C-alpha positions in Angstrom: -14.4 -8.1 1.0 -12.8 -4.2 0.7 -9.2 -3.3 0.2 -7.5 -3.1 3.5 -6.4 0.1 5.0 -3.6 0.4 8.2 -4.3 3.4 9.9 -1.3 4.6 12.5 -2.0 7.0 15.1 -1.5 7.0 18.3 -4.7 8.8 19.7 -7.1 6.3 20.1 -10.3 8.4 19.5 -8.7 10.2 16.6 -8.3 6.2 15.4 -12.2 4.8 16.2 -13.0 7.8 14.0 -11.4 6.6 10.9 -11.7 3.4 11.5 -15.8 3.9 11.8 -15.9 5.8 8.6 -13.3 3.9 6.4 -15.2 0.7 7.8 -19.1 2.3 6.6 -17.5 3.2 3.4 -16.5 -0.9 2.7 -13.1 -0.9 3.6 -10.9 -3.5 6.2 -9.6 -1.9 8.9 -6.1 -2.7 10.8 -5.0 0.0 13.4 -1.5 0.8 14.7 -0.8 2.5 17.7 3.0 2.9 17.7 5.4 2.4 15.5 7.0 -0.6 15.9 3.4 -2.6 15.9 2.5 -0.8 13.0 6.0 -1.8 11.2 4.9 -5.7 12.1 1.1 -5.2 10.5 2.6 -3.5 7.8 4.8 -6.5 6.9 2.0 -9.1 8.0 -1.2 -7.4 6.9 0.0 -6.0 3.7 -2.2 -3.4 3.7 -3.4 -1.4 0.3 -2.6 2.1 2.0 -1.6 2.9 5.1 -2.9 6.4 7.2 0.4 7.5 9.2 0.8 9.6 11.5 4.1 11.0 12.2 4.5 11.6 15.8 4.3 8.3 17.2 5.8 6.7 20.3 8.7 4.2 19.2 9.6 4.4 15.8 8.2 8.2 14.0 6.0 7.7 11.2 9.1 9.0 8.8 11.1 5.8 9.7 8.1 4.2 8.8 7.4 5.8 5.7 10.9 5.4 4.9 11.3 1.5 5.8 7.5 1.5 3.3 9.2 2.8 0.5 12.2 0.4 0.9 9.6 -2.5 0.6 6.9 -1.8 -1.4 4.9 0.1 -3.4 1.9 0.3 -1.1 0.3 4.3 -1.3 0.9 6.2 2.1 -0.9 9.2 3.0 0.5 11.5 6.0 -1.9 12.1 8.7 -0.6 14.8 10.8 -0.5 17.9 13.2 2.9 19.0 11.7 1.4 21.3 8.9 3.9 23.7 8.0 5.1 23.3 4.5 8.5 22.1 5.1 7.0 19.0 7.1 4.1 18.6 4.4 7.3 19.0 1.3 9.9 16.7 3.5 6.7 14.3 3.5 5.7 14.1 0.0 9.1 14.1 -1.3 10.4 10.6 0.9 7.1 8.7 -0.7 4.4 9.9 0.7 1.2 10.0 -1.9 -0.7 12.4 -0.3 -0.5 14.6 2.8 -3.6 15.5 5.2 -3.1 18.0 8.4 -5.2 17.4 11.7 -7.4 18.7 12.4 -9.3 16.9 9.7 -12.9 15.9 8.2 -12.8 11.9 8.1 -15.0 12.6 4.8 -12.5 14.1 3.5 -10.0 11.5 4.4 -12.2 8.5 3.2 -12.4 11.1 -0.3 -9.0 10.8 -0.4 -8.2 7.2 0.5 -10.6 6.6 -2.3 -8.6 9.0 -4.7 -5.2 7.5 -4.0 -6.5 4.1 -4.5 -8.0 5.1 -8.4 -4.8 5.6 -9.2 -2.3 2.9 -11.2 -0.4 1.1 -9.2 3.6 2.0 -9.2 6.0 -0.5 -9.7 9.4 0.9 -9.3 11.3 0.4 -12.5 14.6 1.2 -11.5 14.4 -2.5 -8.9 15.5 -5.8 -10.9 12.6 -7.0 -8.7 9.6 -5.6 -7.2 6.9 -7.2 -4.7 3.1 -6.7 -5.5 0.7 -8.2 -2.7 1.2 -11.9 -2.9 3.2 -11.5 -6.6 6.9 -11.0 -7.2 7.9 -9.7 -10.4 11.9 -10.2 -11.7 11.6 -7.4 -14.6 15.1 -8.5 -15.7 14.0 -12.3 -16.6 10.1 -11.4 -17.5 8.9 -13.4 -15.0 6.7 -14.0 -11.4 6.3 -16.0 -8.6 2.5 -15.6 -7.5 2.1 -17.0 -3.5 -1.5 -17.3 -1.6 -1.6 -18.2 1.8 1.0 -19.2 2.9 1.8 -21.6 0.2 4.8 -22.2 -1.9 5.3 -20.0 -4.7 3.8 -21.1 -7.9 6.2 -19.7 -10.6 4.5 -18.3 -14.3 6.4 -16.6 -17.1 4.8 -15.6 -19.8 6.8 -12.6 -22.4 4.9 -10.3 -24.5 7.1 -7.9 -26.4 8.2 -5.3 -23.5 5.3 -6.3 -21.3 4.6 -9.5 -20.1 1.4 -10.7 -18.4 1.4 -13.2 -15.5 -1.1 -15.2 -13.8 -0.9 -17.5 -11.5 -3.0 -20.5 -10.9 -4.2 -22.9 -8.4 -6.5 -25.5 -7.8 -9.0 -22.5 -6.6 -8.4 -19.6 -8.7 -6.8 -17.6 -11.7 -5.3 -14.3 -10.9 -4.2 -12.3 -14.0 -1.4 -9.3 -13.8 -0.4 -7.3 -16.4 2.4 -4.6 -16.7 3.0 -2.2 -19.0 5.9 0.2 -18.6 6.3 -0.4 -15.0 2.5 0.4 -13.9 0.4 -2.4 -12.9 -2.8 -2.5 -15.1 -4.6 -5.3 -13.4 -4.5 -7.4 -10.8 -5.9 -10.4 -8.8 -9.5 -9.3 -10.9 -9.5 -6.0 -10.5 -8.9 -3.5 -13.0 -6.5 -0.7 -12.0 
């Protein structure tokens, strides 16, 4: 299965077009149509990338972006009608990875999603612990907690100088995580 994309867009027609193009490109797609639903789905689905509109019913896109940035390094691409430079800069300064204005070309959106997902995942070095998908890393202790499918975590530890390798194992899988200088280089069997 492909990476999971959460589309947060209150206009059903736009959401359907994006879902169709991203599904055709091999992504798993989830959709949310208001701010509260977006927050719930972000927490439960743990997407690999979020396409986020700014003007939403309930919680707005700026607040959702701030919520995501306090908890995750998940890439966020703003997708909005607010096309003035001031708004673009605000989104990028709040932590958005890219900013696309409406109207847009759906093929360009797919290309930008692919480009952002090719980048190495950034782990914030100013925090002692950091969550990345099913892995929680404690930089100070050089340890990690690996969780799968609601199971209790499996603590793993291997110290390799300033880098460290973490591998989580249970009866069915062996995932390897390599972190160097705060950048996740390899995770769950995929080279980043």
